[in-house]
C-alpha positions as CSV (number, residue, x, y, z in Angstrom):
1,M,0.0,0.0,0.0
2,G,1.5,3.3,-1.1
3,G,1.9,6.4,1.1
4,W,0.3,9.7,0.7
5,F,2.4,12.6,-0.4
6,S,2.2,15.8,-2.4
7,K,4.5,17.9,-4.6
8,K,4.3,21.4,-5.8
9,K,4.7,22.4,-9.5
10,H,5.4,25.8,-10.9
11,D,4.7,27.2,-14.4
12,E,5.8,30.4,-15.8
13,D,3.8,30.8,-19.0
14,D,1.3,29.1,-21.4
15,D,3.9,27.0,-23.3
16,D,6.5,26.2,-20.6
17,V,6.4,23.1,-18.5
18,E,8.6,22.9,-15.5
19,E,9.4,19.9,-13.4
20,E,10.2,20.1,-9.7
21,E,12.5,17.4,-8.3
22,E,11.9,15.9,-4.9
23,K,15.0,16.1,-2.7
24,G,16.3,12.7,-1.7
25,A,17.2,9.4,-3.3
26,H,14.2,9.4,-5.7
27,T,12.9,11.9,-8.2
28,H,9.3,12.2,-9.3
29,S,8.2,14.7,-11.9
30,V,4.9,15.5,-13.5
31,P,4.5,18.0,-16.3
32,I,1.5,20.2,-16.2
33,I,0.6,23.3,-18.3
34,F,-1.4,26.2,-17.0
35,S,-2.5,29.5,-18.6
36,H,-1.3,31.5,-15.6
37,P,1.7,31.2,-13.3
38,R,0.6,29.5,-10.1
39,V,1.5,26.8,-7.6
40,V,-0.3,23.5,-7.8
41,E,-0.2,20.8,-5.2
42,L,-0.5,17.3,-6.6
43,T,-1.4,14.3,-4.5
44,K,-0.1,10.9,-5.2
45,I,-1.5,7.6,-3.8
46,D,-1.4,3.9,-4.4
47,T,-4.3,3.5,-6.9
48,G,-4.3,-0.2,-6.1
49,D,-5.5,0.6,-2.6
50,S,-9.3,1.2,-3.1
51,T,-9.8,2.4,0.5
52,A,-7.2,5.1,0.0
53,V,-8.7,6.1,-3.3
54,K,-12.2,6.4,-1.8
55,Y,-11.0,8.4,1.2
56,L,-9.2,10.8,-1.2
57,L,-12.3,11.3,-3.4
58,D,-14.7,11.6,-0.5
59,D,-12.4,14.2,1.0
60,K,-12.3,16.2,-2.2
61,V,-16.1,16.1,-2.5
62,S,-16.4,17.6,1.0
63,E,-13.7,20.1,0.3
64,Y,-15.6,21.3,-2.8
65,F,-18.8,21.9,-0.9
66,R,-16.9,23.7,1.9
67,E,-15.1,26.0,-0.5
68,Q,-17.3,26.4,-3.5
69,Q,-20.9,26.1,-2.4
70,T,-21.0,28.6,0.4
71,D,-23.6,30.7,-1.5
72,T,-26.0,27.9,-2.4
73,C,-25.9,25.6,0.7
74,T,-24.9,25.3,4.4
75,I,-23.0,22.2,5.5
76,N,-24.8,20.5,8.5
77,Y,-22.4,19.3,11.1
78,T,-25.1,18.4,13.7
79,V,-24.9,14.6,13.3
80,D,-21.1,14.6,13.2
81,N,-21.0,16.8,16.4
82,L,-23.4,14.4,18.2
83,K,-21.3,11.4,17.3
84,L,-18.2,13.2,18.6
85,L,-20.1,14.2,21.8
86,L,-21.3,10.7,22.4
87,M,-17.7,9.2,22.1
88,A,-16.3,12.1,24.3
89,V,-18.8,11.3,27.0
90,A,-18.1,7.5,26.7
91,I,-14.3,8.2,27.0
92,A,-14.9,10.5,30.0
93,V,-17.0,7.9,31.7
94,S,-14.5,5.2,31.1
95,A,-11.8,7.4,32.6
96,G,-13.8,7.2,35.8
97,T,-12.3,3.8,36.3
98,H,-8.9,5.4,36.8
99,F,-9.9,8.6,38.7
100,S,-12.6,7.1,41.0
101,G,-10.2,6.9,43.9
102,V,-11.7,3.6,45.0
103,P,-9.2,0.8,45.4
104,F,-9.6,-2.6,43.7
105,P,-11.5,-4.9,44.3
106,E,-14.0,-2.5,45.8
107,S,-14.0,-0.5,42.5
108,R,-14.9,-3.6,40.4
109,Y,-18.5,-2.5,40.0
110,I,-17.4,1.0,39.0
111,I,-15.1,-0.6,36.4
112,I,-17.9,-2.8,35.1
113,A,-20.3,0.1,34.8
114,C,-17.9,2.4,33.1
115,A,-16.6,-0.2,30.7
116,G,-20.2,-1.3,30.0
117,F,-21.2,2.2,29.2
118,F,-18.3,2.7,26.9
119,F,-19.0,-0.5,24.9
120,I,-22.7,0.3,24.6
121,A,-22.0,3.8,23.4
122,N,-19.4,2.5,20.9
123,G,-21.9,-0.2,19.7
124,L,-24.6,2.4,19.2
125,L,-22.3,4.6,17.2
126,T,-21.0,1.8,15.1
127,S,-24.5,0.5,14.4
128,F,-25.7,4.0,13.4
129,M,-22.8,4.4,11.0
130,W,-23.3,0.9,9.5
131,W,-27.1,0.8,9.3
132,V,-28.3,4.4,9.2
133,E,-25.6,6.5,7.7
134,K,-24.2,3.8,5.4
135,D,-22.5,5.7,2.5
136,I,-23.3,9.3,3.6
137,I,-20.2,11.4,3.4
138,L,-21.8,14.9,3.8
139,R,-25.0,16.6,5.0
140,F,-26.0,20.0,3.9
141,T,-29.0,22.4,3.7
142,L,-29.9,24.3,0.5
143,K,-30.6,28.0,0.9
144,G,-34.2,27.1,0.0
145,G,-34.5,25.0,3.1
146,D,-34.2,21.4,1.8
147,A,-32.0,19.1,3.9
148,C,-29.8,17.0,1.6
149,V,-27.1,14.4,1.8
150,V,-24.2,13.3,-0.4
151,R,-23.6,9.6,-0.8
152,A,-20.5,7.9,-2.2
153,Q,-19.9,4.3,-3.2
154,F,-16.7,2.7,-4.4
155,P,-16.8,-1.1,-3.9
156,K,-13.5,-2.9,-3.5
157,F,-11.9,-4.1,-6.8
158,Q,-14.2,-1.9,-8.8
159,E,-13.2,0.9,-11.2
160,Y,-16.3,3.2,-10.8
161,Y,-16.9,5.8,-8.1
162,T,-20.6,6.6,-7.7
163,L,-21.6,10.0,-6.3
164,R,-25.2,10.7,-5.4
165,I,-26.9,13.9,-4.1
166,E,-30.4,13.5,-2.7
167,S,-33.0,15.5,-0.8
168,L,-34.2,14.1,2.5
169,A,-37.5,16.0,2.1
170,H,-38.3,15.0,-1.4
171,A,-37.4,11.4,-2.4
172,A,-37.8,12.1,-6.1
173,K,-35.2,14.9,-6.0
174,H,-31.9,13.1,-6.5
175,L,-29.0,12.9,-9.0
176,E,-26.0,10.6,-9.3
177,E,-22.9,10.3,-11.4
178,K,-20.9,7.2,-12.0
179,M,-17.3,8.0,-12.6
180,Y,-14.4,5.9,-14.0
181,V,-11.6,6.6,-11.4
182,G,-8.9,6.0,-14.0
183,K,-9.9,9.3,-15.5
184,F,-8.6,11.1,-12.5
185,F,-5.2,9.4,-11.9
186,D,-2.2,9.0,-14.1
187,Q,0.0,5.9,-14.3
188,E,2.1,7.0,-11.4
189,G,-0.9,7.7,-9.1
190,Y,-1.0,11.5,-9.3
191,F,-4.5,12.8,-8.7
192,D,-6.1,15.2,-11.2
193,E,-8.1,17.3,-8.7
194,P,-9.3,20.0,-11.1
195,T,-10.9,17.5,-13.4
196,F,-12.6,15.6,-10.6
197,K,-14.0,18.8,-9.0
198,K,-15.4,19.9,-12.4
199,V,-17.5,16.7,-12.5
200,V,-18.6,17.3,-8.9
201,A,-19.5,20.9,-9.8
202,K,-21.5,19.8,-12.8
203,L,-23.5,17.3,-10.7
204,T,-24.1,19.8,-7.9
205,T,-25.2,22.5,-10.3
206,S,-27.6,20.1,-12.0
207,F,-29.0,19.0,-8.6
208,T,-29.7,22.6,-7.5
209,K,-31.8,23.1,-10.6
210,V,-34.0,20.1,-10.0
211,K,-37.4,21.2,-8.9
212,S,-38.9,19.5,-5.8
213,T,-42.1,17.6,-6.5
């Protein structure tokens, strides 16, 4: 499984392509042409690791919504915050086994209660993620008031990443895009982020134009 790393590329004009060498024993270079001088950060992963690929694509989808969709929607972090709060409480309760001040074996019931609460909370959270959230990677609310979710699927040993945006208030309002992941990576594993985000932007724009029924 390959590691994650990034490199910066610089371009001076429309026709020049420059390569930046990574310091060290190995050199990696990727030529890219841009119309304006700028710095571009490229991410490289092991494309054979489907989990790493999905994490990267999911992260870039969320990043797109955070940075580009501030005028059309508001990201909803309520569920994520509740999950964090539940685990924080579970950890705090489990810490009671250490700070209770009651010597063992008198503290055995405290230990059992704290450990039991921790495992119950962890079980509830895991069940929620597996059976309720499933493939949801983002929740947001349109400026019009519709609560929506973004779902992503990328089964192991498959080549297509499916991105779906749907309204929770109107079941008929949904759009999805099935993308061939090879379109966004070169042979060395460098990720073409601009091209991927263009596809996400197109899907998002089309979804916002779908009328609720």
